[in-house]
DOMARZA-911022 format. One line per 3 residues: their letters; for each residue x negated, y, z of C-alpha. Coordinates in pm, 1 decimal. Layout:
REM DOMARZA-911022
a) X,Y,Z | ...
END
This chain:
REM DOMARZA-911022
xxx) -752.0,-875.0,290.9 | -795.1,-547.3,475.1 | -555.8,-414.4,738.2
xxx) -442.6,-54.7,784.1 | -226.8,57.0,1076.0 | 33.8,325.8,1122.6
xxx) -117.4,627.9,1302.8 | 157.7,613.0,1565.3 | 55.7,255.2,1647.6
xxx) -309.8,358.2,1678.0 | -212.4,630.5,1923.4 | -0.7,382.4,2116.7
xxx) -295.8,139.5,2119.0 | -506.3,405.6,2289.6 | -235.7,443.5,2553.2
xxx) -221.5,65.1,2599.1 | -598.4,49.2,2640.9 | -571.8,296.0,2928.1
xxx) -258.5,161.3,3096.5 | -278.4,-214.2,3040.3 | -652.3,-271.2,3023.7
xxx) -765.6,1.4,3264.9 | -1011.2,160.1,3021.9 | -1028.2,534.7,3100.7
xxx) -962.3,765.5,2806.1 | -1296.5,927.9,2878.1 | -1464.2,590.2,2823.6
xxx) -1280.6,539.6,2493.7 | -1405.9,878.8,2373.9 | -1757.4,800.3,2493.2
xxx) -1756.6,468.7,2307.5 | -1619.1,627.0,1988.9 | -1874.5,908.2,1982.4
xxx) -2162.2,677.4,2075.5 | -2067.7,424.7,1804.8 | -2044.7,701.4,1546.4
xxx) -2381.1,846.7,1645.2 | -2545.7,504.4,1634.7 | -2408.3,446.3,1284.1
xxx) -2547.5,780.9,1169.6 | -2886.6,710.4,1328.1 | -2900.0,366.6,1163.8
xxx) -2797.0,484.5,817.9 | -2980.8,815.9,800.6 | -3323.0,768.4,950.3
xxx) -3490.0,1061.4,773.0 | -3214.4,1325.2,798.5 | -3303.8,1557.6,1085.9
xxx) -3067.4,1856.1,1065.8 | -2709.4,1766.6,1150.6 | -2419.1,2009.5,1165.0
xxx) -2117.3,1889.2,1364.4 | -1784.6,2062.2,1299.1 | -1560.4,2011.9,1602.6
xxx) -1185.9,2071.1,1602.4 | -974.0,2165.9,1904.5 | -862.6,1817.3,2013.4
xxx) -997.0,1472.3,2087.1 | -1160.1,1442.1,1745.5 | -1372.4,1738.3,1845.8
xxx) -1447.3,1558.5,2173.1 | -1574.6,1258.9,1972.9 | -1799.4,1506.4,1791.1
xxx) -1941.0,1638.7,2120.1 | -2027.6,1285.5,2235.8 | -2192.8,1203.8,1902.4
xxx) -2389.2,1529.1,1912.6 | -2526.3,1435.1,2254.5 | -2653.8,1097.9,2130.8
xxx) -2793.5,1252.3,1814.1 | -2989.1,1503.8,2021.3 | -3125.5,1223.0,2236.1
xxx) -3253.4,1059.3,1916.2 | -3459.5,1370.6,1843.3 | -3231.6,1518.6,1577.4
xxx) -3170.5,1890.0,1541.2 | -2800.9,1945.2,1606.0 | -2587.9,2251.3,1550.4
xxx) -2224.4,2239.4,1666.8 | -1955.8,2467.9,1528.3 | -1629.4,2474.1,1723.2
xxx) -1303.2,2594.5,1574.1 | -1187.5,2739.5,1906.8 | -1377.3,2920.7,2178.3
xxx) -1566.0,2672.9,2400.7 | -1375.0,2770.0,2714.5 | -1045.7,2678.6,2544.6
xxx) -1119.0,2304.0,2531.7 | -921.1,2083.6,2767.4 | -928.2,1730.2,2910.3
xxx) -1181.1,1477.1,2785.4 | -1303.5,1706.8,2508.5 | -1383.3,1982.7,2762.8
xxx) -1569.3,1731.5,2981.5 | -1786.7,1613.1,2693.0 | -1859.3,1966.7,2579.0
xxx) -1993.9,2042.0,2928.7 | -2205.2,1723.7,2921.2 | -2346.7,1828.0,2584.7
xxx) -2436.2,2178.3,2697.5 | -2593.8,2041.7,3018.5 | -2863.3,1868.9,2811.9
xxx) -3021.3,2211.3,2759.3 | -3233.8,2092.2,2466.5 | -3401.7,2352.7,2245.7
xxx) -3304.7,2168.3,1927.1 | -2936.6,2223.7,2005.7 | -2719.6,2523.5,1921.5
xxx) -2346.5,2580.8,1950.9 | -2123.5,2859.0,1821.9 | -1754.9,2913.8,1762.6
xxx) -1656.8,2994.1,1405.6 | -1430.5,3266.8,1548.1 | -1742.9,3466.3,1631.5
xxx) -1937.7,3436.4,1304.3 | -1897.4,3537.7,940.6 | -1857.0,3316.6,635.0
xxx) -2211.9,3383.8,514.1 | -2362.7,3248.4,835.4 | -2143.1,2938.9,823.4
xxx) -2235.3,2873.3,460.4 | -2606.0,2905.3,544.4 | -2570.8,2658.4,832.2
xxx) -2399.7,2410.9,600.2 | -2656.3,2442.0,322.1 | -2948.0,2415.6,566.2
xxx) -2813.0,2086.7,706.9 | -2903.4,1736.8,591.1 | -2567.0,1601.1,709.8
xxx) -2236.8,1762.7,800.1 | -2012.6,1577.0,1044.1 | -1640.1,1642.6,1013.7
xxx) -1489.4,1597.6,1360.9 | -1208.4,1847.2,1315.7 | -877.7,1664.4,1268.6
xxx) -806.9,1302.4,1361.8 | -522.0,1053.3,1365.1 | -290.8,1283.7,1557.6
xxx) -296.9,1548.4,1288.4 | 15.0,1664.6,1106.2 | 68.9,1928.4,845.2
xxx) -192.0,2119.8,649.7 | -516.5,2246.8,804.0 | -478.4,2599.9,934.6
xxx) -685.6,2879.3,1078.5 | -1051.9,2811.2,1139.4 | -1029.8,2450.3,1022.1
xxx) -891.5,2559.9,685.6 | -1165.5,2819.4,665.8 | -1440.3,2565.7,732.8
xxx) -1306.4,2320.4,475.3 | -1302.3,2595.0,211.2 | -1665.6,2672.7,287.8
xxx) -1771.1,2306.5,273.3 | -1904.9,2216.4,-75.4 | -1826.7,1870.7,-216.0
xxx) -2191.9,1795.1,-288.3 | -2308.7,1820.0,74.2 | -2353.8,1485.6,252.2
xxx) -2044.8,1467.5,473.4 | -1940.8,1210.7,732.7 | -1589.2,1221.5,877.5
xxx) -1488.6,1086.7,1215.8 | -1167.5,881.9,1220.3 | -1020.4,1036.2,902.2
xxx) -1126.9,1321.9,673.0 | -966.7,1649.3,780.0 | -684.3,1745.1,546.4
xxx) -553.2,1390.9,488.6 | -213.0,1286.7,615.5 | -304.4,971.6,813.7
xxx) 36.5,814.2,744.2 | 110.5,883.0,377.0 | -235.2,947.4,229.9
xxx) -131.8,1280.7,82.0 | -399.7,1548.0,88.9 | -390.0,1921.5,144.2
xxx) -538.9,2176.8,-89.4 | -806.0,2211.4,177.7 | -935.2,1860.0,236.8
xxx) -1277.8,1725.9,329.5 | -1431.5,1492.3,71.7 | -1642.5,1247.9,269.7
xxx) -1923.3,1017.9,171.1 | -1844.2,795.5,468.6 | -1549.2,780.9,706.2
xxx) -1626.0,635.0,1046.5 | -1280.9,535.3,1167.1 | -1209.9,426.4,1522.9
xxx) -1043.5,96.6,1625.9 | -876.5,36.9,1285.9 | -820.1,212.9,951.5
xxx) -502.1,417.9,916.6 | -236.9,359.9,650.4 | -300.6,689.3,473.8
xxx) -657.8,587.8,402.9 | -539.0,308.2,173.6 | -350.6,532.9,-69.5
xxx) -479.7,753.3,-346.8 | -571.9,1035.9,-345.7 | -676.6,1000.5,20.1
xxx) -870.5,681.5,-52.0 | -1099.1,870.4,-285.9 | -1161.2,1138.4,-21.2
xxx) -1263.6,883.7,244.0 | -1567.3,743.2,65.5 | -1694.5,428.4,233.6
xxx) -1476.7,331.8,529.8 | -1648.5,181.6,834.5 | -1448.2,71.0,1137.2
xxx) -1620.9,134.3,1468.5 | -1579.8,-21.9,1812.3 | -1431.7,188.7,2092.6
xxx) -1463.3,-73.8,2362.7 | -1148.8,-278.2,2306.7 | -1064.7,-520.9,2026.5
xxx) -786.3,-480.1,1770.9 | -650.1,-817.6,1879.6 | -577.1,-687.8,2229.3
xxx) -398.9,-364.0,2146.8 | -277.6,-415.9,1788.4 | -181.4,-783.9,1794.0
xxx) 155.5,-855.7,1627.4 | 187.8,-491.4,1524.9 | 331.0,-420.0,1179.4
xxx) 62.2,-298.1,944.1 | -34.2,-251.0,582.9 | -251.7,-526.3,435.5
xxx) -429.7,-491.3,103.0 | -487.8,-787.3,-128.8 | -731.1,-851.2,-412.4
xxx) -837.0,-1139.1,-638.9 | -1018.8,-1313.3,-354.3 | -686.3,-1360.6,-174.1
xxx) -502.0,-1530.7,-460.8 | -632.9,-1882.4,-406.9 | -496.7,-1889.3,-51.6
xxx) -147.6,-1807.1,-179.1 | -116.2,-2089.4,-427.6 | 59.0,-2415.0,-332.5
xxx) -120.4,-2746.7,-324.5 | 19.6,-2960.2,-607.9 | 44.3,-3333.7,-528.4
xxx) -56.4,-3564.5,-812.4 | 279.9,-3740.5,-801.1 | 494.0,-3426.8,-805.1
xxx) 824.9,-3435.0,-994.5 | 974.8,-3136.5,-1176.2 | 1261.7,-3147.6,-929.8
xxx) 1017.3,-3070.6,-651.0 | 882.0,-2759.5,-821.9 | 1196.5,-2554.3,-767.9
xxx) 1463.6,-2426.3,-1005.5 | 1521.1,-2066.3,-1109.4 | 1844.1,-1917.8,-1244.5
xxx) 1803.3,-1603.9,-1458.8 | 2103.0,-1394.7,-1560.1 | 2044.6,-1110.5,-1800.6
xxx) 2027.4,-1003.2,-2158.9 | 2236.1,-773.1,-2374.1 | 2272.9,-676.3,-2736.8
xxx) 1974.2,-439.2,-2732.0 | 1756.8,-624.5,-2480.7 | 1756.6,-985.3,-2589.1
xxx) 1395.5,-1062.1,-2504.7 | 1389.0,-957.3,-2137.7 | 1544.2,-1269.7,-1978.4
xxx) 1331.4,-1488.4,-2207.2 | 1016.1,-1318.6,-2074.8 | 1133.1,-1376.4,-1716.4
xxx) 1195.7,-1742.7,-1798.1 | 854.7,-1782.9,-1960.0 | 688.8,-1623.9,-1655.8
xxx) 875.5,-1848.8,-1414.9 | 767.3,-2157.8,-1607.9 | 405.8,-2039.8,-1636.4
xxx) 402.7,-1974.6,-1261.2 | 511.3,-2331.6,-1194.6 | 890.0,-2349.1,-1172.6
xxx) 1016.1,-2699.2,-1248.9 | 1341.4,-2584.0,-1403.3 | 1460.5,-2254.6,-1549.8
xxx) 1825.3,-2190.7,-1631.2 | 1897.4,-1896.4,-1860.4 | 2248.0,-1756.1,-1823.7
xxx) 2267.3,-1516.3,-2116.0 | 2525.8,-1369.8,-2355.8 | 2670.8,-1634.0,-2584.8
xxx) 2544.1,-1459.1,-2896.9 | 2182.4,-1492.8,-2771.0 | 2168.7,-1865.0,-2700.6
xxx) 2077.9,-2004.0,-3044.6 | 1788.5,-1766.3,-3106.0 | 1661.7,-1789.2,-2744.3
xxx) 1657.2,-2169.0,-2761.7 | 1421.1,-2149.1,-3058.2 | 1181.6,-1922.9,-2866.0
xxx) 1178.2,-2106.7,-2533.5 | 1318.3,-2458.2,-2575.3 | 1190.4,-2554.5,-2228.8
xxx) 1476.3,-2361.7,-2064.4 | 1832.9,-2473.6,-2001.3 | 2094.7,-2239.7,-2146.0
xxx) 2428.3,-2133.8,-2008.1 | 2621.3,-1917.5,-2255.8 | 2820.4,-1635.1,-2098.6
xxx) 3138.0,-1518.8,-2265.0 | 3117.9,-1168.0,-2405.9 | 3339.9,-903.0,-2554.5
xxx) 3199.9,-622.2,-2771.0 | 2850.8,-730.6,-2661.5 | 2932.3,-710.1,-2288.3
xxx) 2922.0,-1009.1,-2053.1 | 3266.0,-1069.7,-1906.0 | 3219.0,-1096.4,-1529.8
xxx) 3538.9,-1275.9,-1431.8 | 3419.0,-1622.0,-1532.3 | 3070.1,-1595.7,-1381.1
xxx) 3145.4,-1792.4,-1058.6 | 3306.8,-2081.5,-1245.5 | 3056.4,-2096.0,-1530.4
xxx) 2760.4,-2094.7,-1293.9 | 2908.4,-2305.1,-1015.2 | 2699.8,-2616.1,-1093.7
xxx) 2373.1,-2423.9,-1129.6 | 2434.3,-2209.3,-824.1 | 2405.1,-2525.6,-617.4
xxx) 2108.7,-2668.8,-805.4 | 1888.6,-2358.3,-834.9 | 1666.2,-2245.4,-549.3
xxx) 1628.6,-1880.6,-653.6 | 1783.0,-1637.1,-897.1 | 1689.5,-1329.9,-1099.7
xxx) 1960.0,-1082.2,-1189.6 | 1906.0,-794.5,-1427.5 | 1641.3,-848.2,-1699.7
xxx) 1780.2,-681.0,-2012.7 | 2129.0,-658.4,-1860.2 | 2187.8,-307.8,-1991.2
xxx) 2428.6,-58.9,-1839.9 | 2763.1,-204.5,-1935.8 | 3067.3,-144.5,-1718.5
xxx) 3055.9,-508.0,-1606.4 | 2708.7,-483.8,-1449.3 | 2814.0,-333.3,-1112.4
xxx) 3075.5,-607.3,-1065.1 | 2827.0,-883.8,-1144.6 | 2563.8,-725.3,-919.2
xxx) 2813.7,-700.3,-635.4 | 2907.5,-1065.9,-677.5 | 2545.2,-1182.4,-670.1
xxx) 2456.6,-948.6,-385.5 | 2740.6,-1065.9,-163.8 | 2768.8,-1433.9,-260.5
xxx) 2419.7,-1557.4,-347.6 | 2253.2,-1654.3,-18.8 | 1931.7,-1796.1,-159.4
xxx) 1637.9,-1576.0,-269.2 | 1751.4,-1323.3,-529.9 | 1534.2,-1089.7,-737.5
xxx) 1718.9,-782.1,-866.6 | 1541.9,-606.0,-1150.8 | 1570.0,-368.7,-1447.6
xxx) 1897.0,-185.9,-1519.2 | 2070.7,-368.1,-1234.4 | 1866.3,-146.9,-1002.5
xxx) 2054.6,156.4,-1133.7 | 2363.8,41.5,-947.5 | 2199.1,1.2,-609.0
xxx) 2217.6,258.8,-335.5 | 2221.7,247.1,40.6 | 2586.1,351.6,30.9
xxx) 2755.3,78.0,-166.5 | 2576.1,-247.3,-82.3 | 2506.7,-407.3,257.4
xxx) 2154.3,-495.1,368.6 | 2063.1,-849.5,261.2 | 1743.4,-1010.9,385.1
xxx) 1728.8,-1263.4,99.0 | 1711.1,-1000.4,-176.9 | 1398.0,-861.9,-346.5
xxx) 1431.4,-539.0,-544.3 | 1155.6,-441.6,-787.7 | 1184.9,-73.9,-885.8
xxx) 927.5,150.8,-1047.0 | 916.6,510.6,-925.7 | 1202.9,637.1,-1145.2
xxx) 1428.0,348.5,-1042.1 | 1331.3,399.0,-678.6 | 1419.1,766.4,-712.5
xxx) 1764.5,671.6,-838.3 | 1819.1,437.1,-543.8 | 1689.0,687.2,-287.4
xxx) 1858.1,986.5,-453.8 | 1542.0,1187.8,-494.2 | 1294.9,1257.3,-774.9
xxx) 1029.0,1027.5,-914.9 | 770.9,1287.8,-816.4 | 887.7,1269.4,-455.2
xxx) 855.8,891.2,-464.5 | 503.3,911.9,-605.7 | 398.0,1167.2,-344.9
xxx) 518.6,947.2,-58.5 | 497.5,590.0,-180.6 | 461.5,436.0,163.9
xxx) 760.2,620.2,307.1 | 964.5,545.5,-6.2 | 886.3,173.8,11.4
xxx) 988.8,160.4,377.4 | 1320.4,327.5,292.3 | 1380.0,81.1,8.6
xxx) 1315.4,-207.9,247.4 | 1612.1,-93.5,455.2 | 1840.1,-170.8,160.4
xxx) 1712.5,-517.4,74.9 | 1499.5,-769.7,255.0 | 1194.7,-692.2,41.3
xxx) 1113.9,-395.1,-179.5 | 844.2,-412.5,-447.4 | 757.8,-54.7,-544.9
xxx) 575.5,-99.9,-873.6 | 290.5,116.7,-998.2 | -81.9,153.4,-940.9
xxx) -142.8,-28.9,-612.9 | 204.0,-187.3,-599.9 | 354.2,-184.4,-249.9
xxx) 560.9,-467.9,-102.9 | 759.2,-380.7,209.9 | 978.3,-576.3,446.8
xxx) 1096.1,-390.7,754.8 | 784.6,-202.4,867.4 | 547.4,-468.6,736.4
xxx) 370.8,-348.9,422.4 | 138.8,-515.0,172.5 | -46.7,-355.5,-114.6
xxx) -189.9,-519.6,-424.9 | -515.6,-356.7,-527.1 | -543.6,-523.3,-862.5
xxx) -391.3,-453.4,-1201.4 | -458.9,-277.3,-1526.8 | -312.0,-28.1,-1771.8
xxx) -260.2,-339.0,-1985.7 | 48.8,-406.2,-1771.9 | 212.6,-78.4,-1873.6
xxx) 406.1,-231.1,-2162.9 | 772.2,-319.1,-2232.7 | 871.8,-646.4,-2068.0
xxx) 596.2,-644.6,-1805.8 | 850.1,-598.1,-1526.1 | 1055.5,-889.4,-1657.2
xxx) 745.4,-1108.0,-1632.9 | 690.0,-993.9,-1275.2 | 1048.3,-1078.8,-1177.5
xxx) 1013.7,-1429.8,-1317.0 | 682.9,-1490.6,-1139.1 | 825.2,-1377.0,-804.3
xxx) 1132.1,-1597.1,-851.2 | 914.2,-1902.3,-919.8 | 738.6,-1856.3,-584.4
xxx) 1077.7,-1810.7,-417.5 | 1193.9,-2138.3,-573.9 | 879.7,-2305.9,-438.9
xxx) 1013.8,-2237.4,-88.4 | 800.1,-1932.7,-9.0 | 957.8,-1668.6,212.6
xxx) 1088.8,-1377.6,6.7 | 810.9,-1155.5,143.8 | 534.7,-1403.1,63.4
xxx) 686.7,-1476.3,-278.4 | 698.5,-1106.3,-363.8 | 333.3,-1066.0,-266.4
xxx) 212.8,-1378.8,-447.4 | 406.0,-1296.7,-764.1 | 288.3,-935.6,-765.5
xxx) -76.6,-1027.5,-714.4 | -56.4,-1299.5,-980.5 | 97.8,-1054.3,-1227.3
xxx) -164.7,-788.3,-1148.2 | -450.0,-1033.3,-1200.1 | -302.7,-1139.8,-1533.5
xxx) -329.4,-777.3,-1639.5 | -687.8,-752.7,-1517.2 | -779.6,-1069.8,-1706.8
xxx) -624.7,-943.0,-2028.8 | -806.2,-610.7,-2001.2 | -1136.7,-793.3,-1952.0
xxx) -1073.2,-1004.7,-2262.6 | -899.3,-765.1,-2500.1 | -895.0,-417.0,-2349.7
xxx) -598.2,-229.3,-2206.9 | -420.3,-135.9,-2531.1 | -185.7,-345.0,-2742.7
xxx) -90.3,-605.4,-2483.1 | 234.4,-794.7,-2535.2 | 445.4,-897.2,-2236.9
xxx) 442.1,-1259.6,-2353.2 | 61.1,-1248.0,-2323.8 | 96.7,-1140.1,-1961.8
xxx) 332.9,-1431.9,-1897.6 | 97.9,-1680.1,-2062.8 | -200.5,-1542.7,-1869.9
xxx) -32.6,-1628.6,-1538.3 | -131.1,-1992.3,-1586.5 | -495.5,-1895.9,-1640.9
xxx) -501.0,-1693.9,-1319.5 | -361.7,-1990.6,-1129.0 | -618.6,-2219.2,-1289.0
x) -906.2,-1988.5,-1189.0
END
């Protein structure tokens, strides 16, 4: 598990270090620049010519400190500033003066304002390493002026090291500008920033190394909401310990309501996934015309036929028909294959307002959710893909995909937990965010989302918190896809294969 923090919290941590722990900001900058220089010296023992590109703020100040230590290690250092030297202020101005005071012949400094593109390009191509110390965590918007100019002149094949975050990346969302530095290594200070975890920014960061600035994360970032990323290595710690004498009644019971004339298989896939994930009991509340055929496919489930008219579930009898199972079941799934009948909003509203145990809302049921017509409920997990999220948030799928972190945080204001599906699925609750960095194109098949809903519900029924259940179910589902791709490739997968593979992931 890796942790990434919101840029605003990193900035606040710097303030806390100064105010609460009496570490001067000048010392923090000194430690950051020194740590970065030491990392460069350790990793690149034979590279002698280093070009440091320094922006107008504190990131540029970090560059000045690093340049000083690099000079003291007998490197040839050329510094390019994006403003005139006498325009620097505060700690950055202090460290620029300290750098110039060294008066070493192997050091040169110029402002890009005073030189032409050809000279800048020659300096870049003559260098063994280019250090990007232009824009840091406090950046917002696209690079402009001299910084934009430098990025345009910086070829992708030059060995480039960025300080804190590559210039041109939004440190919160991970979006990138047309002018963005592509780094081989990013030396980030104190802790990685959320934007660095998302594509396309992740690909621009290269290897990410977190450097010490003289105060630990535990002191200034303890109990702060953050984004954590999870991979296969984390799965074993999420699985429950199964006693040898366990009874099916202790494994939890899941109620699944869904199905329609055209989508008869969806609730069956959710039921299969819940059973394969370990649920002790699965109750399928489905249209009456589906029961006989469903019982032949998954006889392990218990069936509750729901009265229908013209193929549509009649909602009026739902409370009475399900009254026994509402008490017995520990978690519910509403929506797999439910369709878009006129009765769906009424049934959704009933579940949303009356079901106080963990509830997973999926599939077409998501089409009837918005922040305007349903109250926030902490026990509810919604599982939209980008198009469904766009419908809920009243925007476009493209807007969701361009700002997945922000979109997931907005979704988590509607329900207790939001699972924004896609590559690197995001699970959000309040401002706490988790990302699953596993999965495969093998999961991009009909019914895959139904499997995910069932897996999450099984963890809910096993008495996990809704947040932990959403994470465990999502990671389990993603790993099932990875396993299938490794065995059979990423084409031609059936959703039932994903459900059956869940057991193998657990067994591994």
